Each structure stands twice: as structure tokens, then as C-alpha cells.
DRENDO-1510 file (C-alpha; in Angstrom, 1 decimal, always signed):
<recs>
REC; n; res; u; v; w
REC; 1; UNK; +0.0; +0.0; +0.0 .
REC; 2; UNK; +1.3; +3.5; -0.9 .
REC; 3; UNK; +2.2; +5.8; +1.9 .
REC; 4; UNK; -0.7; +8.2; +1.0 .
REC; 5; UNK; -3.1; +5.3; +1.3 .
REC; 6; UNK; -1.7; +4.3; +4.7 .
REC; 7; UNK; -2.2; +8.0; +5.7 .
REC; 8; UNK; -5.7; +8.0; +4.4 .
REC; 9; UNK; -6.6; +4.8; +6.1 .
REC; 10; UNK; -5.1; +6.0; +9.4 .
REC; 11; UNK; -6.9; +9.3; +9.3 .
REC; 12; UNK; -10.2; +7.9; +8.3 .
REC; 13; UNK; -9.9; +5.2; +11.1 .
REC; 14; UNK; -9.4; +7.9; +13.7 .
REC; 15; UNK; -12.2; +10.1; +12.4 .
REC; 16; UNK; -14.5; +7.2; +12.1 .
REC; 17; UNK; -13.8; +6.3; +15.7 .
REC; 18; UNK; -14.3; +9.8; +16.8 .
REC; 19; UNK; -17.6; +10.1; +14.9 .
REC; 20; UNK; -18.7; +6.7; +16.4 .
REC; 21; UNK; -17.9; +7.7; +19.9 .
REC; 22; UNK; -19.5; +11.1; +19.4 .
REC; 23; UNK; -22.6; +9.4; +18.2 .
REC; 24; UNK; -22.6; +7.1; +21.2 .
REC; 25; UNK; -22.2; +10.1; +23.5 .
REC; 26; UNK; -25.1; +11.8; +21.9 .
REC; 27; UNK; -27.3; +8.8; +22.3 .
REC; 28; UNK; -26.2; +8.6; +26.0 .
REC; 29; UNK; -27.1; +12.3; +26.4 .
REC; 30; UNK; -30.5; +11.6; +24.9 .
REC; 31; UNK; -31.1; +8.9; +27.5 .
REC; 32; UNK; -29.8; +11.1; +30.3 .
REC; 33; UNK; -31.5; +14.5; +30.2 .
REC; 34; UNK; -29.2; +17.4; +31.3 .
REC; 35; UNK; -26.0; +15.5; +30.5 .
REC; 36; UNK; -23.4; +17.4; +28.3 .
REC; 37; UNK; -21.9; +15.8; +25.2 .
REC; 38; UNK; -18.1; +15.7; +25.3 .
REC; 39; UNK; -16.6; +17.0; +22.0 .
REC; 40; UNK; -15.0; +14.3; +19.8 .
REC; 41; UNK; -11.7; +16.2; +20.0 .
REC; 42; UNK; -11.4; +14.9; +23.6 .
REC; 43; UNK; -11.2; +11.3; +22.4 .
REC; 44; UNK; -9.4; +11.6; +19.1 .
REC; 45; UNK; -5.6; +11.7; +18.8 .
REC; 46; UNK; -5.8; +13.3; +15.4 .
REC; 47; UNK; -8.1; +16.0; +16.7 .
REC; 48; UNK; -5.7; +16.9; +19.5 .
REC; 49; UNK; -2.9; +17.3; +17.0 .
REC; 50; UNK; -5.1; +19.5; +14.8 .
REC; 51; UNK; -5.8; +21.9; +17.7 .
REC; 52; UNK; -3.5; +24.8; +18.1 .
REC; 53; UNK; -3.1; +27.7; +20.5 .
REC; 54; UNK; -4.5; +30.8; +18.9 .
REC; 55; UNK; -6.3; +33.1; +21.4 .
REC; 56; UNK; -7.1; +35.8; +18.8 .
REC; 57; UNK; -10.0; +33.7; +17.5 .
REC; 58; UNK; -13.2; +32.4; +19.3 .
REC; 59; UNK; -13.5; +28.9; +20.7 .
REC; 60; UNK; -11.0; +26.2; +20.3 .
REC; 61; UNK; -8.9; +26.6; +17.2 .
REC; 62; UNK; -8.0; +23.9; +14.7 .
REC; 63; UNK; -5.9; +23.7; +11.6 .
REC; 64; UNK; -7.3; +21.6; +8.7 .
REC; 65; UNK; -4.7; +21.3; +5.9 .
REC; 66; UNK; -5.5; +20.6; +2.3 .
REC; 67; UNK; -4.1; +17.1; +1.3 .
REC; 68; UNK; -5.4; +14.4; -0.9 .
REC; 69; UNK; -6.8; +12.8; +2.3 .
REC; 70; UNK; -8.7; +15.9; +3.4 .
REC; 71; UNK; -10.1; +17.0; +0.1 .
REC; 72; UNK; -12.6; +15.8; -2.5 .
REC; 73; UNK; -12.5; +16.7; -6.2 .
REC; 74; UNK; -15.7; +18.3; -7.5 .
REC; 75; UNK; -18.5; +16.5; -5.6 .
REC; 76; UNK; -20.5; +16.5; -2.3 .
REC; 77; UNK; -21.7; +13.4; -0.5 .
REC; 78; UNK; -23.5; +13.6; +2.9 .
REC; 79; UNK; -22.1; +10.1; +3.7 .
REC; 80; UNK; -18.5; +11.3; +3.5 .
REC; 81; UNK; -16.6; +10.8; +6.7 .
REC; 82; UNK; -15.7; +14.0; +8.5 .
REC; 83; UNK; -12.1; +15.2; +8.4 .
REC; 84; UNK; -12.5; +17.2; +11.6 .
REC; 85; UNK; -15.1; +17.3; +14.4 .
REC; 86; UNK; -15.6; +20.6; +16.2 .
REC; 87; UNK; -18.0; +22.2; +18.7 .
REC; 88; UNK; -20.3; +25.1; +18.0 .
REC; 89; UNK; -18.3; +28.3; +18.4 .
REC; 90; UNK; -14.9; +26.8; +17.4 .
REC; 91; UNK; -12.7; +28.2; +14.7 .
REC; 92; UNK; -11.0; +26.3; +11.9 .
REC; 93; UNK; -8.0; +27.6; +9.9 .
REC; 94; UNK; -8.7; +25.8; +6.6 .
REC; 95; UNK; -6.2; +25.4; +3.8 .
REC; 96; UNK; -7.5; +24.9; +0.2 .
REC; 97; UNK; -6.1; +23.3; -2.9 .
REC; 98; UNK; -6.1; +24.4; -6.5 .
REC; 99; UNK; -8.6; +22.9; -9.0 .
REC; 100; UNK; -8.6; +19.2; -9.8 .
REC; 101; UNK; -6.7; +18.0; -6.8 .
REC; 102; UNK; -3.8; +20.4; -7.5 .
REC; 103; UNK; -3.5; +19.8; -11.2 .
REC; 104; UNK; -4.1; +23.5; -11.9 .
REC; 105; UNK; -0.7; +25.3; -11.5 .
REC; 106; UNK; +1.3; +27.8; -13.5 .
REC; 107; UNK; +2.5; +25.7; -16.4 .
REC; 108; UNK; -0.7; +23.6; -17.0 .
REC; 109; UNK; -1.8; +24.1; -20.6 .
REC; 110; UNK; -5.3; +24.7; -21.7 .
REC; 111; UNK; -5.3; +21.3; -23.4 .
REC; 112; UNK; -4.4; +19.7; -20.1 .
REC; 113; UNK; -7.1; +21.6; -18.3 .
REC; 114; UNK; -9.7; +20.6; -20.9 .
REC; 115; UNK; -8.7; +17.0; -20.5 .
REC; 116; UNK; -9.3; +17.1; -16.8 .
REC; 117; UNK; -12.9; +18.0; -17.5 .
REC; 118; UNK; -13.5; +15.5; -20.3 .
REC; 119; UNK; -11.7; +12.6; -18.6 .
REC; 120; UNK; -13.6; +13.1; -15.3 .
REC; 121; UNK; -17.2; +14.1; -16.3 .
REC; 122; UNK; -20.0; +14.6; -13.8 .
REC; 123; UNK; -18.0; +16.5; -11.3 .
REC; 124; UNK; -16.9; +20.1; -10.9 .
REC; 125; UNK; -13.2; +21.3; -11.1 .
REC; 126; UNK; -13.0; +22.5; -7.6 .
REC; 127; UNK; -11.0; +20.8; -4.8 .
REC; 128; UNK; -13.0; +20.9; -1.6 .
REC; 129; UNK; -11.5; +20.7; +1.9 .
REC; 130; UNK; -13.6; +18.9; +4.5 .
REC; 131; UNK; -16.1; +18.0; +5.5 .
REC; 132; UNK; -16.2; +19.4; +9.0 .
REC; 133; UNK; -18.7; +17.9; +11.4 .
REC; 134; UNK; -20.2; +20.4; +13.9 .
REC; 135; UNK; -21.4; +18.9; +17.2 .
REC; 136; UNK; -25.0; +19.8; +18.0 .
REC; 137; UNK; -26.0; +20.8; +14.4 .
REC; 138; UNK; -29.2; +19.1; +13.5 .
REC; 139; UNK; -31.6; +19.4; +10.5 .
REC; 140; UNK; -33.6; +22.6; +10.7 .
REC; 141; UNK; -30.9; +24.5; +12.5 .
REC; 142; UNK; -28.9; +27.4; +11.0 .
REC; 143; UNK; -25.2; +27.4; +10.7 .
REC; 144; UNK; -23.4; +30.7; +11.0 .
REC; 145; UNK; -20.0; +30.7; +9.3 .
REC; 146; UNK; -18.0; +33.8; +9.9 .
REC; 147; UNK; -15.0; +34.5; +7.7 .
REC; 148; UNK; -12.4; +35.9; +10.0 .
REC; 149; UNK; -9.4; +36.0; +7.6 .
REC; 150; UNK; -8.3; +35.1; +4.1 .
REC; 151; UNK; -4.8; +34.7; +2.9 .
REC; 152; UNK; -4.4; +33.6; -0.8 .
REC; 153; UNK; -1.5; +32.0; -2.5 .
REC; 154; UNK; +0.9; +34.0; -4.7 .
REC; 155; UNK; -0.7; +33.1; -8.0 .
REC; 156; UNK; -4.1; +32.7; -9.8 .
REC; 157; UNK; -5.4; +31.6; -13.1 .
REC; 158; UNK; -8.2; +32.4; -15.5 .
REC; 159; UNK; -9.1; +30.2; -18.3 .
REC; 160; UNK; -11.6; +29.4; -21.0 .
REC; 161; UNK; -12.1; +25.7; -21.8 .
REC; 162; UNK; -12.6; +25.7; -25.6 .
REC; 163; UNK; -16.1; +25.2; -26.8 .
REC; 164; UNK; -17.4; +23.7; -23.5 .
REC; 165; UNK; -18.3; +26.0; -20.7 .
REC; 166; UNK; -19.0; +29.7; -19.9 .
REC; 167; UNK; -21.7; +32.0; -21.1 .
REC; 168; UNK; -20.6; +31.7; -24.8 .
REC; 169; UNK; -19.2; +28.3; -25.5 .
REC; 170; UNK; -20.2; +28.3; -29.2 .
REC; 171; UNK; -18.7; +31.7; -29.8 .
REC; 172; UNK; -15.4; +30.8; -28.2 .
REC; 173; UNK; -14.3; +27.5; -29.7 .
REC; 174; UNK; -10.7; +28.5; -29.0 .
REC; 175; UNK; -9.3; +28.2; -25.5 .
REC; 176; UNK; -6.9; +30.2; -23.3 .
REC; 177; UNK; -5.3; +30.0; -19.9 .
REC; 178; UNK; -3.7; +33.0; -18.2 .
REC; 179; UNK; -1.7; +33.0; -15.0 .
REC; 180; UNK; -1.2; +36.0; -12.7 .
REC; 181; UNK; +1.0; +37.0; -9.7 .
REC; 182; UNK; -1.1; +38.1; -6.7 .
REC; 183; UNK; +0.6; +41.1; -5.3 .
REC; 184; UNK; -0.8; +40.9; -1.8 .
REC; 185; UNK; +1.2; +43.9; -0.6 .
REC; 186; UNK; -0.4; +46.2; -3.2 .
REC; 187; UNK; -3.6; +44.1; -3.3 .
REC; 188; UNK; -3.6; +43.8; -7.1 .
REC; 189; UNK; -3.1; +41.4; -9.9 .
REC; 190; UNK; -1.6; +42.7; -13.1 .
REC; 191; UNK; -3.9; +41.4; -15.9 .
REC; 192; UNK; -1.6; +42.9; -18.6 .
REC; 193; UNK; +0.8; +45.9; -18.6 .
REC; 194; UNK; -1.3; +48.9; -17.5 .
REC; 195; UNK; -4.3; +46.8; -16.4 .
REC; 196; UNK; -4.6; +46.0; -12.6 .
REC; 197; UNK; -7.3; +44.0; -11.0 .
REC; 198; UNK; -8.0; +44.8; -7.3 .
REC; 199; UNK; -7.8; +41.7; -5.1 .
REC; 200; UNK; -10.9; +40.8; -3.2 .
REC; 201; UNK; -10.5; +37.2; -2.1 .
REC; 202; UNK; -13.5; +35.0; -1.2 .
REC; 203; UNK; -14.5; +31.3; -1.2 .
REC; 204; UNK; -16.3; +30.4; -4.5 .
REC; 205; UNK; -17.6; +27.4; -2.6 .
REC; 206; UNK; -18.6; +27.4; +1.0 .
REC; 207; UNK; -21.6; +25.4; +2.3 .
REC; 208; UNK; -23.0; +22.3; +4.0 .
REC; 209; UNK; -24.1; +18.8; +2.9 .
REC; 210; UNK; -27.3; +18.6; +1.0 .
REC; 211; UNK; -30.2; +16.5; +2.4 .
REC; 212; UNK; -30.2; +14.0; -0.5 .
REC; 213; UNK; -28.0; +10.9; -0.2 .
REC; 214; UNK; -25.4; +10.1; -2.8 .
REC; 215; UNK; -22.6; +11.8; -4.6 .
REC; 216; UNK; -23.5; +15.1; -6.4 .
REC; 217; UNK; -21.7; +17.4; -8.7 .
REC; 218; UNK; -20.5; +20.4; -6.7 .
REC; 219; UNK; -21.0; +22.9; -9.5 .
REC; 220; UNK; -24.7; +23.9; -9.0 .
REC; 221; UNK; -25.5; +25.9; -5.8 .
REC; 222; UNK; -28.6; +25.4; -3.8 .
REC; 223; UNK; -30.2; +25.9; -0.4 .
REC; 224; UNK; -27.1; +24.2; +1.1 .
REC; 225; UNK; -25.1; +27.1; -0.4 .
REC; 226; UNK; -22.1; +25.4; -2.0 .
REC; 227; UNK; -20.8; +27.0; -5.2 .
REC; 228; UNK; -22.3; +30.4; -4.6 .
REC; 229; UNK; -19.6; +32.3; -6.5 .
REC; 230; UNK; -20.8; +35.4; -4.6 .
REC; 231; UNK; -18.0; +38.0; -4.6 .
REC; 232; UNK; -19.4; +39.8; -1.6 .
REC; 233; UNK; -18.7; +36.7; +0.7 .
REC; 234; UNK; -15.4; +38.3; +1.8 .
REC; 235; UNK; -13.3; +38.5; +4.9 .
REC; 236; UNK; -15.5; +39.8; +7.8 .
REC; 237; UNK; -18.8; +38.5; +6.3 .
REC; 238; UNK; -21.0; +35.7; +7.7 .
REC; 239; UNK; -22.7; +33.0; +5.7 .
REC; 240; UNK; -26.0; +31.9; +7.3 .
REC; 241; UNK; -27.1; +28.5; +5.8 .
REC; 242; UNK; -29.7; +26.0; +6.8 .
REC; 243; UNK; -28.6; +22.6; +8.1 .
REC; 244; UNK; -29.9; +19.4; +6.4 .
REC; 245; UNK; -28.0; +16.6; +8.0 .
REC; 246; UNK; -26.6; +15.9; +11.5 .
REC; 247; UNK; -23.3; +17.6; +12.0 .
REC; 248; UNK; -24.0; +19.9; +9.0 .
REC; 249; UNK; -20.8; +18.9; +7.2 .
REC; 250; UNK; -19.0; +22.0; +6.1 .
REC; 251; UNK; -16.8; +22.2; +2.9 .
REC; 252; UNK; -14.9; +25.0; +1.3 .
REC; 253; UNK; -12.8; +25.4; -1.9 .
REC; 254; UNK; -12.9; +27.0; -5.3 .
REC; 255; UNK; -11.0; +29.8; -3.9 .
REC; 256; UNK; -11.0; +33.2; -5.7 .
REC; 257; UNK; -8.8; +36.3; -5.5 .
REC; 258; UNK; -11.3; +38.4; -7.5 .
REC; 259; UNK; -14.4; +37.8; -9.7 .
REC; 260; UNK; -16.9; +39.8; -11.7 .
REC; 261; UNK; -20.7; +39.7; -11.2 .
REC; 262; UNK; -21.5; +37.2; -13.9 .
REC; 263; UNK; -18.3; +35.2; -14.1 .
REC; 264; UNK; -19.0; +34.8; -17.7 .
REC; 265; UNK; -16.2; +32.6; -19.0 .
REC; 266; UNK; -16.8; +30.3; -16.0 .
REC; 267; UNK; -13.6; +31.3; -14.1 .
REC; 268; UNK; -12.6; +34.1; -11.8 .
REC; 269; UNK; -9.0; +34.7; -10.5 .
REC; 270; UNK; -8.8; +31.0; -9.5 .
REC; 271; UNK; -6.4; +30.4; -6.7 .
REC; 272; UNK; -6.0; +28.5; -3.4 .
REC; 273; UNK; -5.9; +29.8; +0.1 .
REC; 274; UNK; -3.0; +29.5; +2.5 .
REC; 275; UNK; -5.7; +30.0; +5.0 .
REC; 276; UNK; -9.4; +30.9; +5.3 .
REC; 277; UNK; -10.3; +31.2; +9.0 .
REC; 278; UNK; -13.9; +30.2; +9.8 .
REC; 279; UNK; -15.7; +30.5; +13.1 .
REC; 280; UNK; -18.7; +28.1; +12.9 .
REC; 281; UNK; -21.7; +28.5; +15.3 .
REC; 282; UNK; -24.9; +26.5; +15.5 .
REC; 283; UNK; -28.1; +28.6; +15.6 .
REC; 284; UNK; -31.2; +27.1; +17.1 .
REC; 285; UNK; -33.7; +29.9; +16.7 .
REC; 286; UNK; -33.6; +31.1; +13.1 .
REC; 287; UNK; -35.2; +28.8; +10.5 .
REC; 288; UNK; -33.9; +29.6; +7.0 .
REC; 289; UNK; -35.0; +28.0; +3.7 .
REC; 290; UNK; -32.1; +29.5; +1.7 .
REC; 291; UNK; -28.6; +30.9; +2.6 .
REC; 292; UNK; -28.0; +34.5; +3.4 .
REC; 293; UNK; -24.8; +36.6; +3.6 .
REC; 294; UNK; -24.4; +39.2; +6.3 .
REC; 295; UNK; -21.9; +42.0; +6.2 .
REC; 296; UNK; -21.2; +44.9; +8.6 .
REC; 297; UNK; -24.0; +47.0; +7.0 .
REC; 298; UNK; -25.9; +44.8; +4.7 .
REC; 299; UNK; -27.9; +41.6; +4.1 .
REC; 300; UNK; -27.5; +39.7; +0.9 .
REC; 301; UNK; -30.3; +37.3; -0.2 .
REC; 302; UNK; -30.0; +34.9; -3.1 .
REC; 303; UNK; -31.9; +33.0; -5.7 .
REC; 304; UNK; -30.9; +30.2; -8.1 .
REC; 305; UNK; -32.4; +28.6; -11.2 .
REC; 306; UNK; -31.4; +27.4; -14.7 .
REC; 307; UNK; -33.5; +30.4; -15.9 .
REC; 308; UNK; -32.1; +33.8; -14.8 .
REC; 309; UNK; -35.6; +35.3; -14.6 .
REC; 310; UNK; -36.7; +32.6; -12.1 .
REC; 311; UNK; -33.5; +33.1; -10.2 .
REC; 312; UNK; -34.4; +36.8; -9.8 .
REC; 313; UNK; -37.9; +35.8; -8.7 .
REC; 314; UNK; -36.5; +33.5; -6.1 .
REC; 315; UNK; -34.1; +36.2; -4.9 .
REC; 316; UNK; -37.0; +38.7; -4.6 .
REC; 317; UNK; -39.0; +36.2; -2.6 .
REC; 318; UNK; -36.1; +35.6; -0.2 .
REC; 319; UNK; -35.6; +39.4; +0.1 .
REC; 320; UNK; -39.3; +39.8; +0.9 .
REC; 321; UNK; -39.0; +37.1; +3.5 .
REC; 322; UNK; -36.1; +38.9; +5.1 .
REC; 323; UNK; -37.9; +42.2; +5.2 .
REC; 324; UNK; -41.0; +40.6; +6.6 .
REC; 325; UNK; -39.0; +38.9; +9.4 .
REC; 326; UNK; -37.0; +41.9; +10.4 .
REC; 327; UNK; -39.9; +44.5; +10.2 .
REC; 328; UNK; -42.7; +42.3; +11.4 .
REC; 329; UNK; -45.0; +42.8; +8.4 .
REC; 330; UNK; -47.0; +40.5; +6.1 .
REC; 331; UNK; -45.2; +38.9; +3.2 .
REC; 332; UNK; -47.3; +40.8; +0.6 .
REC; 333; UNK; -46.4; +44.2; +2.2 .
REC; 334; UNK; -42.8; +43.2; +2.3 .
REC; 335; UNK; -42.8; +42.2; -1.4 .
REC; 336; UNK; -44.0; +45.6; -2.3 .
REC; 337; UNK; -40.9; +47.1; -0.6 .
REC; 338; UNK; -38.3; +44.9; -2.4 .
REC; 339; UNK; -38.0; +47.1; -5.5 .
REC; 340; UNK; -37.0; +50.1; -3.5 .
REC; 341; UNK; -35.1; +48.4; -0.7 .
REC; 342; UNK; -32.9; +46.0; -2.7 .
REC; 343; UNK; -30.1; +46.3; -5.2 .
REC; 344; UNK; -30.0; +43.1; -7.3 .
REC; 345; UNK; -27.0; +41.8; -9.2 .
REC; 346; UNK; -26.3; +38.9; -11.5 .
REC; 347; UNK; -24.1; +36.6; -9.4 .
REC; 348; UNK; -23.1; +34.2; -12.1 .
REC; 349; UNK; -24.6; +32.6; -15.2 .
REC; 350; UNK; -22.3; +29.6; -15.6 .
REC; 351; UNK; -22.9; +27.2; -12.7 .
REC; 352; UNK; -25.8; +25.2; -14.2 .
REC; 353; UNK; -28.1; +27.1; -11.9 .
REC; 354; UNK; -27.7; +30.8; -12.5 .
REC; 355; UNK; -27.6; +33.1; -9.6 .
REC; 356; UNK; -29.0; +36.5; -8.6 .
REC; 357; UNK; -28.3; +38.2; -5.3 .
REC; 358; UNK; -30.1; +41.2; -3.8 .
REC; 359; UNK; -28.4; +43.6; -1.3 .
REC; 360; UNK; -30.4; +45.4; +1.4 .
REC; 361; UNK; -29.1; +47.9; +4.0 .
REC; 362; UNK; -29.4; +47.1; +7.6 .
REC; 363; UNK; -30.4; +50.7; +8.4 .
REC; 364; UNK; -33.4; +50.2; +6.1 .
REC; 365; UNK; -32.4; +53.0; +3.7 .
REC; 366; UNK; -33.3; +52.4; +0.1 .
REC; 367; UNK; -30.6; +50.9; -2.1 .
REC; 368; UNK; -30.1; +53.3; -5.1 .
REC; 369; UNK; -27.8; +51.5; -7.4 .
REC; 370; UNK; -26.3; +53.3; -10.3 .
REC; 371; UNK; -27.8; +51.9; -13.5 .
REC; 372; UNK; -26.1; +53.7; -16.4 .
REC; 373; UNK; -27.0; +52.9; -20.0 .
REC; 374; UNK; -23.9; +54.5; -21.6 .
REC; 375; UNK; -20.3; +55.2; -20.7 .
REC; 376; UNK; -19.7; +57.3; -17.6 .
REC; 377; UNK; -16.7; +59.1; -16.2 .
REC; 378; UNK; -15.9; +56.1; -14.1 .
REC; 379; UNK; -17.1; +53.1; -16.0 .
REC; 380; UNK; -17.3; +51.4; -19.4 .
REC; 381; UNK; -20.9; +50.4; -19.7 .
REC; 382; UNK; -23.0; +48.0; -21.8 .
REC; 383; UNK; -26.8; +47.7; -21.6 .
REC; 384; UNK; -29.6; +45.6; -22.9 .
REC; 385; UNK; -33.3; +45.1; -22.1 .
REC; 386; UNK; -35.6; +42.3; -22.9 .
REC; 387; UNK; -38.7; +40.5; -21.6 .
REC; 388; UNK; -36.4; +37.6; -21.2 .
REC; 389; UNK; -33.7; +38.3; -18.5 .
REC; 390; UNK; -31.5; +35.6; -20.0 .
REC; 391; UNK; -31.4; +37.4; -23.3 .
REC; 392; UNK; -30.8; +40.8; -21.7 .
REC; 393; UNK; -27.8; +39.4; -19.8 .
REC; 394; UNK; -26.4; +37.6; -22.9 .
REC; 395; UNK; -26.7; +40.8; -25.0 .
REC; 396; UNK; -25.2; +43.1; -22.3 .
REC; 397; UNK; -22.3; +40.7; -21.7 .
REC; 398; UNK; -21.6; +40.3; -25.4 .
REC; 399; UNK; -21.7; +44.1; -25.9 .
REC; 400; UNK; -19.1; +44.5; -23.1 .
REC; 401; UNK; -16.8; +41.9; -24.7 .
REC; 402; UNK; -17.0; +43.9; -28.0 .
REC; 403; UNK; -16.5; +47.2; -26.2 .
REC; 404; UNK; -13.3; +46.0; -24.5 .
REC; 405; UNK; -12.0; +44.9; -27.9 .
REC; 406; UNK; -12.9; +48.1; -29.6 .
REC; 407; UNK; -12.0; +50.7; -27.0 .
REC; 408; UNK; -9.1; +48.9; -25.2 .
REC; 409; UNK; -7.7; +46.9; -28.0 .
REC; 410; UNK; -8.0; +43.6; -26.2 .
REC; 411; UNK; -8.1; +40.3; -28.0 .
REC; 412; UNK; -11.4; +38.4; -28.0 .
REC; 413; UNK; -10.2; +35.9; -25.4 .
REC; 414; UNK; -8.6; +38.6; -23.2 .
REC; 415; UNK; -11.9; +40.7; -23.4 .
REC; 416; UNK; -13.8; +37.6; -22.3 .
REC; 417; UNK; -11.4; +36.9; -19.5 .
REC; 418; UNK; -11.3; +40.5; -18.2 .
REC; 419; UNK; -15.1; +40.7; -18.2 .
REC; 420; UNK; -15.3; +37.5; -16.3 .
REC; 421; UNK; -12.9; +38.8; -13.6 .
REC; 422; UNK; -14.0; +42.4; -13.3 .
REC; 423; UNK; -17.4; +43.2; -14.9 .
REC; 424; UNK; -20.4; +44.1; -12.6 .
REC; 425; UNK; -23.8; +43.2; -14.1 .
REC; 426; UNK; -26.7; +44.9; -12.3 .
REC; 427; UNK; -30.4; +44.3; -12.8 .
REC; 428; UNK; -32.7; +47.3; -13.5 .
REC; 429; UNK; -36.3; +47.8; -12.5 .
REC; 430; UNK; -37.5; +44.4; -11.2 .
REC; 431; UNK; -41.2; +45.0; -11.9 .
REC; 432; UNK; -40.8; +46.3; -15.4 .
REC; 433; UNK; -42.1; +44.1; -18.3 .
REC; 434; UNK; -38.7; +44.5; -20.0 .
REC; 435; UNK; -35.9; +43.5; -17.6 .
REC; 436; UNK; -32.7; +45.5; -18.1 .
REC; 437; UNK; -29.1; +44.5; -17.4 .
REC; 438; UNK; -26.4; +47.1; -16.9 .
REC; 439; UNK; -22.8; +45.8; -17.0 .
REC; 440; UNK; -20.0; +48.0; -15.8 .
REC; 441; UNK; -16.2; +47.7; -15.9 .
REC; 442; UNK; -14.3; +50.3; -13.8 .
REC; 443; UNK; -12.0; +52.6; -15.8 .
REC; 444; UNK; -9.7; +52.6; -12.8 .
REC; 445; UNK; -8.4; +49.2; -13.9 .
REC; 446; UNK; -6.3; +51.0; -16.5 .
REC; 447; UNK; -3.4; +52.7; -14.8 .
REC; 448; UNK; -0.3; +54.6; -15.8 .
REC; 449; UNK; +3.0; +53.9; -14.1 .
</recs>
């Protein structure tokens, strides 16, 4: 047996023992009211070695490295044995791995990256660290996952798999991969000479196990969160997600250094994290149906569907539910406030289920998003309107690709890539018969040295 297999067998044996004993303790607690379940970390040698002194973070602190034994490539399975067992309120310093179990690295060709998708169908490209079992988490609870800190690696990639994925696979039968240095001191990545992308790292995938048994492709997001690709899920924010299985089972991966709203060529600045620090708490009072993101001053609700119009309808319904809960009003009255209270953006259109997210202010002030139809002093702008939101998004995105070629002399593939990384697509009047999409690229990306 290879050494890695010995390591895997040893790790899984320890974790399985910990999970078994934790289960026995929970059953004992059920039989003895008032007794307190001991955390599995108290009985697991591996758990003890993963615990580290780090008083700056809440609870007990663990380190979960990204290895072939602690990651899965492109799928979720709620029967997967946990790689770490923690208590509510503990903190985990998670390391993540580049796509395809580390097969994405500077030097990988686009032909090699395409082969990784064609040779392993039915799964996503992302490497996922976990799962993490949270003691006390039960179906119906809410898991609060606060991102304390993110430290990316020194490089990232953006690529277009030829003719297969992205918003325009037929229009881009040619492929390209670009690699970038992440200048964490200046907090930028140089896309090309004179073009700088601000770094805003976030986990493309962060979520819990879905309710349904079996192995599932990790690409489409859902009520379990997962591959949200929401660029506002940054350091300092909290993901609130409903729990569907005992222990919740938390995964993260698909790490991004920056991304546009739309992610139109399927990829962002794809990287891996040296660390993403998560404090994970079980909530017993809130009962969510869909995940939400909380920032210092805002709430972000989400909707997903294969049809972008239905994704918007779902996001609006979730926003109305949030307003009704927080303001103590009927759902119908809350729905009437959504158009003025929320600013809705196209999260992504490439993850099988497209995404829309709506931002509302905690201080209840209306969100007045800028919705230009033509170039402004600060932005390149493309615009389209249609009764079909999918068509409006397609046209606005394509118009931006052409605009970047014409005004900034970018190649077709570079225009596609830059739009995927930096474009911000916003949805206009939600109640209008014709839905409008306004895509903006900041002119500040172009700099003079």
C-alpha cells in the first residue's frame, strides 16, 4: 500500500472512531437529560494534533490542511466521513487546494485543463477541503459561518475551456489560460501591462451537505449554499445557511482572488488559500430556507435557477421574506418594498443554476444602485433590455466583450477573460415588463506607471 493510502486509512480510522464515539455520547445524552456531550476532540488523537493555541479567535482553534486525504474533487456526499469534528463556536483555519486536486498550476496548458474536464465528467473542477462535522448541528438549525481572515497563495489563473463552458461556449471554440501574480502587498493582480485587478479574495464554494444521499456534482449551488460564487462573501462577512444533516458537514474550496458579477467565462481569478479562517456556530432559533450573507452594514439574499428570470424571482421572494421577518410585516407588504429596498446583481450565469443576489441595507435606507446605459466618467458600460432576462444578460455581456476589444484593443479571449474577472452586471427595474441589465467595468483598472 502506498504511503498516502496508509495515511488516508489511518486518518479515516481515527475520524470514524471519533464520529462513532461522538454518536454514542449523543445517544447517551438523549437517555440522560441534562448531560453534556463531550466533544469528539477529547477522544481523538488526530483531533488533538489539529488543535493549536490561537487566542485571537473564538473557541478552540483547529488547523485543517489541504491534502489528498482531506479534500474531494468536484463533488459533495453527505455520507463522506468528516475530516474534523468541532464544537459550536470553534474556529477552523482551513487550507484549500487548486482545482482538480492540485492539477491546476502555472505551467498547466489549456489542453491539459480541458482533458481534466473531459476525462472526469459529472463533477466540478473545484477541490473541496472537508467535511467538518459540527457537534450539535441538526436538520432545521442554521449554521453561521463567519470568515475571519483570508490569505491567498501567490498566483491565480483564469481560463476558457474551448467550446465547452462559460456563457458563450459556441462563440469561443478556442481556449486560453492566463496566470497571474497576486501582489498581496499592493492588493492587485496585473492582468496585462497597464491593467490592474483589485484583489478581493473570497471562497467560491462554502456550504454544508445537502439532504439527499449520494454523490452530487459540486457545481450547481442550492439551499445548502455550496458553489455560490458570490463576490461579496469576503473577509468579515458571515454565511448563514440551513442545516440538512446531522453535524451539518462543512466544505470550502474553489478559492477566488477576484471575480466579476456574472463570471461569464466560468472562471474568476482562480487560486487557493493558504488559510481561510472560519468560526462556525450553530443557531437554534432562526429557520432559514435559503442561505444569506451578512456583512457589517448589509444583508444579501440569493436565488438560483437554470433560468435567470426565475433566479431573480427566487431572490426577490427571499428578500421579501427577510424584510417581513425583520420588520414584522405581512409577506405581501414586504414584497412591495423589495424594488426600492434592494439592489440586485447577476451573481453568475455559468454554474448550471444561474444566480441573482439582492443587497439590502441594515439601516433600512433604500438601495439606489447606479444603472447607467452609456459610458460614464468612471465606467465602461454595456446595456440591454428584454422581456427575457437571460437574453438581456447575454446581450449586455456580449456588448461589453465587443466594447473592450474596440476601446481597449484587447483580444477576444482577453476581453472575455477580463469581463469574467471584473465586470459588474446589475439588474434594473425588477417589476418592469422588460428587464434591463447594466454591465459596468471600472476605468480605474487601466493605470499609468
